[in-house]
Residue, then its C-alpha position, 0 to 999 in steps of 0.5 A: m632703814t638699812t641698805d648695802k650692796y645686797c639688800v634694803i631692809i626697813y625696820k619698825k619697832g625692831r621688826i623687819i617690815v620691808y626686805k628687798f634683795k638686790n638681784k644681779g643680772k645674768p649670768y647667775n652662778k647661784v640663786c635662791f628660788g621658791m614660794g614660801g607657801q602655801y601648799g598650792d602656791v608651792l606647786m604653782q611655782e613649777p612652770g616658772l621654775r621649769k622655764f628658769i632652769k631651761e633659760n639658765p642651764d648652768t645656774k645652781i639653785v637653792l629651792a626654799i620654802c617656809d617651815k610652816y609648809k615644808d611637808i610638801l618639799p619632798l615632791f621636789y626632791n627628784y626635780h632637777n640636778n641643778i637644785i643643790e640644796y633645799r632650804v627651810w626658811e624660819g619665817y613665813d608672815n615675818w619672812p625674812t627673819e634675822r636668821d634667814i637674812k644671815y643665811i642669805e648673806e652667807q650664801k652669796f646668792d646672785a639673785l633671789f626669786p622672789c627678791e622680796k615678799p611676793f605680791h600681786k602687782q595687778t589686782d585684777w590679774i585673774k581676768y588675764r592669765h592663769i594662776t601659775i603664770e601669775t605665780a611666776e610673775m610674783l616670783g620675778v620670772t616668767a612662765i609660758n605653759p601653765k601646766i604643772n609637771l612633777k615626777l611621780p614619787e617612787k612609792i606609789i602603789k595603786e589600790p584599786k576601787t578606791a577614791s579620796i575626798h578632800m572637801f574642807s578648805s584651809k578656811w574651814p569652818g568659814g569661807v566659801r570653798s568648803i563642802n559641809e559635812q552633810r553634803q560630804k556624807i551624801i557624796v561618800d554614800y554615793l561612792r560606797a554604793k558604787g563599791y568604792k573604799v573612800y579615804q578622807i584627806s583632812s587635818e586631825s582638827q577637821p570632822h571625820i566623815s562617816g563611812t571614810i578612812k581618815p589616815k594620819g600623817t604629814y601633808y606629803d603623806a596625804c599627797i601619797n595617799v591621794l595618788k594611790t587612789d583611783f581619783l580625788i574629789s576635792c574642794d578648791s585647795g592645794m590638793p587639786f594642784v598636786t594631782s594636776a602635776y601627775n595627771h591624776p583623775t580629779l573632780a574639783l569644786f570651785s567657788t567664783s566668789y573666792h576672788p572678788l573680781a572673778v566671774t569664773t574660776k577658769n584661771w585658777q583651775p589646775v591644768n589637768p587632762n584628767g580633771i573635771y571642774l565644776e563651779s558656782r558662787k559657793a562650792q556648796n551650791i553646786s548641784i549634787y546631780k552634776i557631782y554624781e555625773a562627774i563621779d560617774e565619768l571619773i569611774r568610767r575613765t579609771k576602769 
């Protein structure tokens, strides 16, 4: 174990297994802030970041993210003048690497949020608070309003009569959140029968659903492509959190069995006044007729 005035580090077989930065108290001159990933978690940090800036208006912030998820960082480029730098960590599961620690020491931060690898301090948090409030607590800060707010990127040009679908979760082909190819095709056919062009937002490794256009690009490109359409239909993933930041019309399909202690997904549904959320034990089991009704409602709202 190594300990000094800045941090505690525990090594095992030459690898860092525990790292904890010793945060100073207020006032802060410069801090490092940020969930390293995944994509949805990076969006979920915004309510905590917003409140931190309000409470610490003179503090300089380095907004950090892990290399694996850096594609989403441009959504924060115009966030606030207090952010003086955007840092990409080398490590994710193995954060911080020796290179990351060297950077932390060089920057002479007053505090890191989080000061250690983030974790849920209460296993049944899902019963008591919204996921963005929980994310703030994992960061070591607080949030009151669970709504995510970001400034709309400048290059969004709407394409009328279009919809986007994103129905393979990061756990595909396993997990309980994805919608299978057959059902996705049924949804796409319903949209096309209504006169909509459909964009499929998926990774290159995931199947191409017939009848859709599947653009290539980064995750940031995918966010832009979604925001250009009239509405999004998605499984439980990071993308509904992206759309919620801009009040973009969204139908999201949730699985209560994704969290073992959940009886409803309400506390991890993004706050979006233009969102429609349906849930079942498995997202795949949500009634197709309820999905049709929700699509019709989205069409009505976006005409």
